[in-house]
C-alpha positions as CSV (number, residue, x, y, z in Angstrom):
1,M,12.6,-44.2,19.3
2,K,14.1,-41.2,21.1
3,L,13.9,-39.1,17.9
4,C,10.3,-40.0,17.4
5,H,9.5,-39.1,21.0
6,E,11.2,-35.8,20.6
7,M,9.3,-35.0,17.3
8,R,6.0,-35.9,19.0
9,R,6.8,-33.5,21.8
10,H,7.5,-30.7,19.4
11,A,4.3,-31.5,17.5
12,I,2.1,-31.3,20.5
13,A,3.7,-28.3,22.1
14,A,3.7,-26.3,18.8
15,A,0.1,-27.2,18.0
16,L,-1.1,-26.2,21.4
17,T,1.0,-23.0,21.4
18,G,-0.1,-22.1,17.9
19,F,-3.8,-22.8,18.7
20,A,-3.6,-20.6,21.8
21,L,-2.0,-17.7,19.8
22,R,-4.9,-17.9,17.3
23,L,-7.5,-18.1,20.0
24,G,-6.0,-15.0,21.5
25,F,-6.6,-13.2,18.2
26,V,-10.1,-14.6,18.1
27,R,-10.8,-13.5,21.7
28,F,-9.3,-10.0,21.7
29,F,-9.1,-8.9,18.0
30,P,-12.1,-10.2,16.1
31,T,-12.9,-7.9,13.1
32,T,-14.2,-7.7,9.6
33,G,-12.5,-6.7,6.3
34,G,-13.6,-4.9,3.3
35,D,-14.7,-8.1,1.5
36,S,-16.1,-9.9,4.5
37,A,-19.7,-8.8,3.9
38,A,-19.7,-10.1,0.3
39,Y,-18.3,-13.5,1.4
40,L,-20.8,-13.8,4.2
41,E,-23.7,-12.8,2.0
42,L,-22.7,-15.4,-0.7
43,A,-22.5,-18.1,2.0
44,H,-25.8,-17.2,3.5
45,N,-27.6,-17.0,0.2
46,L,-26.1,-20.4,-0.7
47,L,-27.5,-21.9,2.5
48,D,-30.9,-20.0,2.5
49,A,-31.8,-19.7,-1.1
50,H,-29.5,-22.4,-2.6
51,T,-28.2,-19.7,-5.0
52,Y,-24.6,-18.5,-5.3
53,G,-25.4,-14.8,-5.7
54,L,-25.6,-11.3,-4.3
55,L,-28.5,-8.9,-3.7
56,S,-28.7,-6.1,-6.3
57,Q,-31.5,-3.5,-6.1
58,G,-33.5,-5.9,-4.0
59,H,-33.1,-8.9,-6.3
60,L,-30.9,-11.9,-5.7
61,L,-28.7,-12.3,-8.7
62,A,-26.4,-15.2,-9.5
63,T,-22.8,-14.1,-9.9
64,D,-19.3,-15.3,-10.7
65,A,-17.7,-12.1,-9.4
66,R,-15.9,-14.0,-6.6
67,P,-14.7,-17.6,-6.7
68,P,-16.9,-20.0,-4.6
69,G,-14.3,-21.7,-2.4
70,Y,-14.3,-19.5,0.7
71,P,-18.1,-18.9,0.7
72,I,-18.5,-22.7,0.5
73,F,-16.1,-23.1,3.4
74,I,-18.1,-20.6,5.5
75,A,-21.4,-22.4,4.6
76,A,-19.9,-25.8,5.6
77,V,-18.8,-24.4,9.0
78,E,-22.2,-22.8,9.6
79,L,-24.0,-26.0,8.5
80,V,-22.2,-27.8,11.3
81,A,-21.7,-25.2,14.0
82,G,-24.4,-22.7,13.3
83,R,-24.3,-19.1,12.1
84,S,-21.6,-17.9,14.5
85,A,-18.6,-15.7,13.8
86,T,-16.8,-17.4,16.7
87,A,-17.4,-20.8,15.2
88,L,-16.0,-19.7,11.9
89,F,-12.9,-18.2,13.5
90,V,-12.2,-21.3,15.6
91,A,-12.5,-23.4,12.5
92,Q,-10.0,-21.1,10.8
93,A,-7.7,-21.4,13.8
94,V,-7.8,-25.2,13.6
95,L,-7.2,-25.1,9.8
96,D,-4.3,-22.7,10.3
97,V,-2.6,-25.0,12.9
98,A,-3.0,-27.9,10.5
99,T,-1.3,-25.7,7.8
100,C,1.7,-25.4,10.1
101,F,2.3,-29.1,9.8
102,L,2.1,-28.8,6.0
103,I,4.7,-26.1,6.1
104,A,6.9,-28.3,8.3
105,A,6.6,-31.2,5.9
106,L,7.5,-28.9,3.0
107,A,10.6,-27.6,4.8
108,A,11.7,-31.2,5.6
109,R,11.3,-32.2,2.0
110,L,13.8,-29.5,1.0
111,A,16.4,-30.7,3.5
112,P,18.7,-33.7,3.3
113,Q,17.8,-36.7,5.4
114,S,20.4,-36.0,8.0
115,A,19.0,-32.5,8.7
116,R,15.3,-33.2,8.7
117,S,15.1,-33.9,12.4
118,R,16.2,-30.2,12.9
119,V,14.5,-28.5,10.0
120,W,11.0,-30.1,10.6
121,P,10.5,-28.8,14.2
122,A,12.1,-25.4,13.3
123,A,9.6,-24.9,10.5
124,L,6.7,-26.1,12.7
125,W,7.6,-23.6,15.4
126,L,8.2,-20.8,12.9
127,A,4.7,-21.4,11.4
128,A,2.9,-21.9,14.7
129,L,4.3,-18.6,16.2
130,C,4.0,-16.5,13.0
131,P,1.5,-13.8,14.0
132,F,0.7,-12.6,10.5
133,V,-1.5,-15.4,9.2
134,A,-2.6,-16.2,12.7
135,N,-4.1,-12.7,12.8
136,Y,-6.4,-13.6,9.9
137,T,-8.1,-16.4,11.7
138,A,-10.2,-13.7,13.4
139,V,-11.6,-12.2,10.2
140,P,-14.0,-13.5,7.5
141,L,-11.5,-13.3,4.7
142,T,-9.9,-15.9,2.4
143,E,-6.3,-15.7,3.7
144,V,-6.3,-18.7,6.1
145,L,-7.9,-21.0,3.5
146,A,-5.7,-19.7,0.7
147,V,-2.5,-20.1,2.7
148,S,-3.4,-23.6,3.6
149,L,-4.1,-24.6,0.0
150,S,-1.0,-22.9,-1.3
151,A,1.1,-24.8,1.3
152,A,-0.5,-28.0,0.2
153,T,0.1,-27.3,-3.5
154,L,3.8,-26.4,-2.9
155,L,4.3,-29.6,-0.8
156,L,2.7,-31.8,-3.5
157,L,4.8,-30.1,-6.2
158,V,8.0,-30.7,-4.4
159,R,7.0,-34.3,-3.6
160,A,6.1,-35.0,-7.2
161,W,9.4,-33.7,-8.4
162,Q,11.5,-35.6,-5.9
163,R,9.6,-38.9,-6.5
164,E,10.1,-38.6,-10.2
165,E,13.7,-37.7,-9.8
166,S,14.2,-40.9,-7.8
167,A,12.5,-43.0,-10.5
168,P,13.0,-41.2,-13.8
169,G,10.3,-41.5,-16.4
170,L,6.6,-40.6,-16.2
171,S,5.3,-43.7,-14.5
172,D,1.8,-44.1,-13.2
173,P,2.8,-42.9,-9.7
174,A,4.5,-39.9,-11.3
175,R,1.4,-39.0,-13.3
176,R,-0.7,-39.3,-10.2
177,D,1.6,-37.0,-8.2
178,W,1.5,-34.3,-10.8
179,L,-2.2,-34.6,-11.3
180,V,-2.9,-34.3,-7.6
181,A,-0.6,-31.3,-7.3
182,G,-2.6,-29.7,-10.1
183,V,-5.9,-30.5,-8.4
184,A,-4.6,-28.7,-5.2
185,A,-3.8,-25.7,-7.3
186,G,-7.3,-25.8,-8.8
187,L,-8.8,-25.9,-5.4
188,A,-6.7,-22.9,-4.4
189,T,-8.0,-21.1,-7.5
190,L,-11.5,-21.6,-6.3
191,V,-10.5,-19.5,-3.3
192,R,-8.2,-16.9,-4.9
193,A,-8.4,-16.4,-8.6
194,E,-4.7,-15.6,-9.0
195,S,-3.7,-19.0,-7.6
196,P,-2.7,-20.4,-11.1
197,L,0.4,-18.4,-10.5
198,L,1.5,-21.4,-8.5
199,M,1.4,-23.4,-11.7
200,V,3.3,-20.6,-13.5
201,S,6.0,-20.7,-10.8
202,A,6.2,-24.5,-11.0
203,G,6.4,-24.3,-14.8
204,A,9.2,-21.8,-14.7
205,A,11.2,-24.0,-12.2
206,I,10.5,-27.3,-14.1
207,G,11.2,-25.7,-17.5
208,L,14.6,-24.3,-16.3
209,A,15.7,-27.6,-14.7
210,C,14.6,-29.8,-17.6
211,A,15.9,-27.4,-20.3
212,K,19.4,-27.5,-18.7
213,R,19.2,-31.3,-19.2
214,R,17.5,-31.0,-22.6
215,Q,14.5,-33.0,-21.3
216,W,12.0,-31.3,-23.6
217,L,9.4,-34.1,-23.6
218,R,9.4,-34.2,-19.8
219,I,8.4,-30.5,-19.7
220,I,5.5,-31.2,-22.0
221,R,4.3,-34.3,-20.2
222,T,4.5,-32.8,-16.8
223,G,2.7,-29.6,-18.0
224,V,-0.1,-31.7,-19.4
225,W,-0.8,-33.5,-16.2
226,L,-0.5,-30.4,-14.1
227,A,-2.9,-28.6,-16.4
228,A,-5.4,-31.5,-16.3
229,G,-5.3,-31.5,-12.5
230,L,-5.8,-27.7,-12.4
231,L,-8.9,-28.0,-14.6
232,L,-10.6,-30.8,-12.7
233,P,-11.9,-28.6,-9.8
234,L,-12.6,-25.6,-12.1
235,L,-14.8,-27.4,-14.6
236,P,-17.8,-27.8,-12.4
237,W,-17.6,-24.1,-11.6
238,G,-17.3,-23.2,-15.3
239,L,-20.2,-25.4,-16.2
240,R,-22.3,-23.8,-13.5
241,N,-21.5,-20.4,-15.0
242,V,-22.5,-21.7,-18.5
243,V,-25.9,-22.9,-17.2
244,T,-26.6,-20.0,-14.9
245,L,-24.9,-17.0,-16.6
246,G,-24.6,-18.2,-20.2
247,R,-20.8,-18.0,-20.3
248,M,-17.8,-20.3,-19.6
249,Q,-16.0,-18.5,-16.8
250,L,-13.4,-20.5,-14.9
251,L,-11.7,-17.6,-13.1
252,A,-13.4,-14.8,-11.2
253,G,-13.0,-11.4,-12.9
254,R,-10.0,-9.3,-12.0
255,Y,-12.2,-6.5,-10.6
256,A,-14.8,-8.7,-8.9
257,Q,-17.5,-6.9,-10.9
258,M,-21.1,-7.9,-11.3
259,S,-22.4,-8.7,-14.8
260,G,-22.8,-5.5,-16.7
261,E,-21.0,-3.4,-14.1
262,Y,-18.7,-0.7,-15.4
263,V,-15.0,-1.0,-14.5
264,S,-13.0,2.2,-14.1
265,R,-9.9,1.0,-15.9
266,G,-8.7,4.5,-16.8
267,F,-8.9,5.6,-13.1
268,Y,-6.9,2.5,-12.0
269,S,-4.3,3.2,-14.7
270,W,-3.9,6.6,-13.3
271,T,-3.5,5.4,-9.7
272,N,-1.0,2.9,-10.9
273,T,1.3,5.8,-11.9
274,W,1.7,6.9,-8.3
275,L,-0.1,4.8,-5.6
276,V,2.5,3.0,-3.4
277,R,1.3,3.3,0.2
278,F,-1.4,1.1,1.8
279,R,-2.8,4.3,3.4
280,D,-3.7,5.6,-0.1
281,V,-5.6,2.4,-0.9
282,Y,-8.1,3.4,1.9
283,L,-8.3,7.0,0.7
284,V,-8.7,6.5,-3.0
285,P,-9.5,3.1,-4.7
286,W,-11.6,1.8,-1.8
287,K,-13.8,4.9,-1.8
288,L,-14.6,4.6,-5.5
289,E,-18.4,4.6,-6.1
290,E,-19.1,4.8,-2.3
291,Q,-17.5,8.0,-0.8
292,P,-16.2,11.3,-2.0
293,I,-12.5,11.3,-2.9
294,R,-10.7,14.5,-1.7
295,V,-7.8,15.9,-3.7
296,D,-6.2,17.0,-0.5
297,D,-5.9,13.3,0.6
298,L,-3.6,12.6,-2.4
299,P,0.2,12.8,-1.9
300,A,2.1,15.5,-3.7
301,Y,3.8,13.0,-6.0
302,A,0.4,12.1,-7.5
303,F,0.8,15.3,-9.6
304,D,3.7,16.5,-11.9
305,S,2.6,20.1,-12.0
306,P,0.0,22.6,-10.6
307,E,-1.8,22.3,-13.9
308,E,-2.1,18.5,-13.5
309,R,-3.4,18.9,-10.0
310,G,-6.1,21.3,-11.3
311,R,-7.2,18.8,-13.8
312,V,-7.4,16.0,-11.2
313,T,-9.3,18.4,-8.9
314,H,-11.9,19.1,-11.6
315,L,-12.3,15.4,-12.4
316,L,-12.8,14.5,-8.7
317,E,-15.3,17.3,-8.2
318,E,-17.3,15.9,-11.1
319,Y,-17.1,12.4,-9.6
320,N,-18.0,13.6,-6.1
321,E,-21.3,15.2,-7.3
322,E,-22.9,11.8,-8.0
323,L,-20.3,9.4,-6.5
324,T,-20.2,7.9,-10.0
325,M,-17.2,7.3,-12.2
326,T,-18.7,7.9,-15.6
327,P,-17.0,6.7,-18.8
328,A,-16.2,10.3,-19.7
329,I,-14.4,10.9,-16.4
330,D,-12.7,7.6,-16.6
331,R,-11.4,8.4,-20.1
332,S,-9.9,11.6,-18.8
333,F,-8.1,9.7,-16.0
334,A,-6.8,7.3,-18.7
335,E,-5.4,10.3,-20.6
336,L,-3.7,11.5,-17.5
337,A,-2.2,8.1,-16.9
338,G,-0.9,8.0,-20.5
339,E,0.7,11.4,-20.2
340,R,2.4,10.6,-16.8
341,T,3.8,7.4,-18.2
342,R,5.1,9.0,-21.4
343,R,6.8,11.7,-19.3
344,H,8.3,9.3,-16.8
345,P,8.1,5.7,-18.1
346,L,10.6,4.4,-15.5
347,R,8.4,5.8,-12.7
348,T,5.4,3.8,-13.9
349,W,7.2,0.6,-14.9
350,L,10.0,0.4,-12.3
351,W,10.0,2.8,-9.4
352,V,6.3,2.5,-8.5
353,P,6.5,-1.3,-8.6
354,L,9.7,-1.3,-6.5
355,E,8.0,0.9,-3.9
356,R,5.0,-1.4,-3.9
357,I,7.2,-4.3,-3.2
358,A,8.5,-2.5,-0.1
359,T,4.9,-1.8,0.9
360,L,3.9,-5.4,0.4
361,W,6.9,-7.0,2.2
362,L,8.3,-4.5,4.7
363,T,5.3,-3.7,6.8
364,P,4.3,-4.3,10.4
365,R,1.0,-6.0,9.2
366,V,-1.3,-4.3,11.7
367,E,-4.1,-3.6,9.3
368,L,-6.5,-5.8,11.3
369,L,-5.3,-4.6,14.7
370,P,-6.1,-1.4,16.6
371,Y,-2.7,0.1,15.9
372,T,-1.7,2.7,13.3
373,G,1.5,1.1,12.1
374,H,3.2,4.5,12.1
375,L,6.7,5.1,13.4
376,T,6.9,8.9,12.9
377,P,7.2,11.4,14.4
378,L,9.2,9.2,16.7
379,E,9.4,11.5,19.7
380,D,5.7,12.2,19.7
381,K,4.8,8.6,19.3
382,W,7.0,7.7,22.2
383,E,5.5,10.4,24.4
384,Y,1.8,10.0,23.6
385,D,1.3,6.6,22.0
386,R,4.0,4.4,23.3
387,E,2.0,1.1,23.1
388,D,1.3,1.7,19.4
389,L,4.9,2.5,18.7
390,L,6.2,-0.6,20.5
391,V,3.7,-3.0,18.9
392,T,4.5,-1.5,15.4
393,L,8.3,-1.8,16.1
394,S,7.9,-5.4,17.4
395,L,5.8,-6.7,14.5
396,S,8.1,-4.9,12.0
397,A,11.1,-6.6,13.6
398,V,9.4,-10.0,13.5
399,N,8.5,-9.6,9.8
400,V,12.1,-8.7,9.0
401,V,13.4,-11.7,10.9
402,Y,11.2,-14.1,8.9
403,L,12.4,-12.5,5.7
404,L,16.1,-12.6,6.7
405,L,15.7,-16.3,7.7
406,A,14.2,-17.0,4.3
407,A,17.0,-15.2,2.5
408,M,19.6,-17.1,4.5
409,G,17.9,-20.4,4.1
410,G,17.6,-19.9,0.4
411,W,21.3,-19.0,0.2
412,I,22.1,-22.3,2.0
413,L,20.0,-24.3,-0.5
414,F,21.4,-22.7,-3.6
415,T,25.1,-22.7,-2.5
416,A,25.2,-26.2,-1.1
417,R,28.0,-28.1,-2.8
418,R,26.3,-31.5,-2.6
419,Q,22.8,-32.9,-2.1
420,S,22.5,-36.3,-0.6
421,E,19.1,-37.2,-2.1
422,S,18.4,-37.8,-5.8
423,P,21.5,-36.2,-7.3
424,A,20.8,-34.7,-10.8
425,T,22.9,-34.9,-13.9
426,V,23.7,-31.4,-15.0
427,S,25.4,-30.0,-18.0
428,P,28.9,-28.4,-17.9
429,L,27.1,-25.1,-18.8
430,A,24.9,-25.4,-15.7
431,E,27.9,-26.2,-13.5
432,R,29.7,-23.2,-14.9
433,W,26.7,-20.9,-14.2
434,G,26.6,-22.2,-10.6
435,M,23.3,-23.8,-11.3
436,A,24.3,-27.4,-10.3
437,S,23.1,-27.1,-6.7
438,A,19.8,-25.5,-7.8
439,L,19.1,-28.2,-10.3
440,Q,19.8,-30.8,-7.7
441,A,17.1,-29.2,-5.5
442,P,14.5,-27.9,-7.8
443,G,12.0,-27.9,-5.0
444,A,13.7,-24.8,-3.7
445,M,13.4,-23.3,-7.2
446,F,9.6,-23.9,-6.9
447,L,9.5,-21.8,-3.8
448,V,11.8,-19.0,-5.0
449,A,9.9,-18.8,-8.3
450,H,6.6,-18.6,-6.4
451,L,7.9,-15.7,-4.3
452,V,9.3,-13.8,-7.3
453,I,6.4,-14.3,-9.7
454,R,3.7,-13.6,-7.2
455,T,5.5,-10.4,-6.0
456,L,5.8,-9.1,-9.5
457,F,2.1,-9.8,-10.2
458,L,1.1,-7.9,-7.1
459,T,3.0,-4.8,-8.2
460,Q,0.5,-4.5,-11.1
461,I,-2.8,-4.8,-9.2
462,E,-4.9,-1.8,-8.3
463,T,-4.8,-2.1,-4.5
464,P,-1.4,-3.3,-3.2
465,E,-2.6,-4.7,0.2
466,P,0.1,-6.4,2.4
467,R,-2.2,-9.3,3.1
468,Y,-1.8,-10.4,-0.5
469,V,1.7,-11.8,0.2
470,L,0.5,-13.9,3.1
471,V,0.1,-16.9,0.7
472,C,3.9,-16.6,0.2
473,F,4.6,-17.2,3.9
474,P,4.6,-21.1,3.6
475,A,7.5,-20.6,1.2
476,V,9.2,-18.0,3.4
477,I,9.0,-20.2,6.5
478,A,10.1,-23.4,4.6
479,L,13.1,-21.6,3.3
480,G,13.8,-19.9,6.6
481,A,13.8,-23.3,8.4
482,Q,16.8,-24.4,6.3
483,W,19.0,-22.3,8.5
484,W,18.7,-25.1,11.0
485,R,20.4,-27.5,8.6
486,R,23.7,-26.1,9.8
487,G,25.6,-28.6,12.0
488,A,23.1,-31.3,11.4
489,G,25.8,-33.8,10.3
490,A,27.7,-33.5,13.6
491,S,24.5,-33.6,15.6
492,D,23.3,-36.7,13.9
493,G,26.7,-38.4,14.3
494,R,26.6,-37.8,18.0
495,A,23.0,-39.2,18.2
496,K,24.0,-42.4,16.4
497,A,27.1,-42.9,18.6
């Protein structure tokens, strides 16, 4: 009784505190992002013209350039509360607070029974006080909804695995659990097209765990039910595209292009040989087809020689004349990309991705706030822009704390000598490789695989924006909360006495 009362107090206090934090962002830092206009236009056209489409040259054209999940969410909020940015932001704040409870449940699932009374509130408070997703409640972008659905998918995957482990064999409840987890991933895919990476992560973890036990049929059966669940929400969208656009398209295009729109793949291949900073995303890819791109805005490492700089200058001058990336200019950029990669293959395939990982993860995440995020020159910043410096330092430190907690929590999970729930039978080879603990808690493997696979994927996209790793924060927080497992046994013993 006392424990339930304590948990209830944590739940109420964390929910109120988290909601107040999010309302603070809504009140003081409301903003829009680069994709906000498109999402709002899709939602309004859906409500006003009953067409999922965008205006092009004065005509409303049906499109599949962006998945429909977030515009439908906006339309639902506006249908209930009116066409108000504040109403949308408050709805996102409520959803994000609810997501905190999903993350807490996920963290508790990873912990042994004796530690859950400590891990659950720790995860709840870490999620409620995390400023990075909370910040996105005050902008019309997909992050809040995507994070919520990712958290739900991870929770359902872990629950499905644990329930099947406790009752081996693919029974009707086990089939239902995997199917529901797949449906959650399908709904997430209707918000962010790369969300099937959740299934890739789960497949990697399940495949590793089952392969070590030689449970080959189990891999196949589980994969079939997950795939079936994933397809269920996507099929109506695919059928709509067949009827409206004449093609079966289940996922939005990688470049969010309209039908028939030219994609500058050669140009993106060239930027992928050097672009590592978020600042350069603003100055180069985001200006494409809209603003001139100045060669002086490019960093020195975008060129290997003065001759190469001259070629880029000539190509950008051609582009700037009409603000059009023609196929001929694009092919020239593709040739430059090939030459740079042949000269320094490790740069393109290793060093640039590693630097992008640092950009994605080690950032103050102030892109929506009225702060620069710059720390240098330190003396000048302290003298003339102290507030900016202190905010940047504070948010950088908070980000690092969350990542360190996740690393320490993951270490605790994977080095635990014994798991009290659903012990697994592992081979001597797995024991010798130190995999026994991991196979006994494959839920942790789901989360780690999710972090690794999504990060690797993001190193290969054209615009490495730090917001793209926010859907990993449910896993980061759930892992970080495992730090509070320490000493749980003694604490529980005192409570029982």
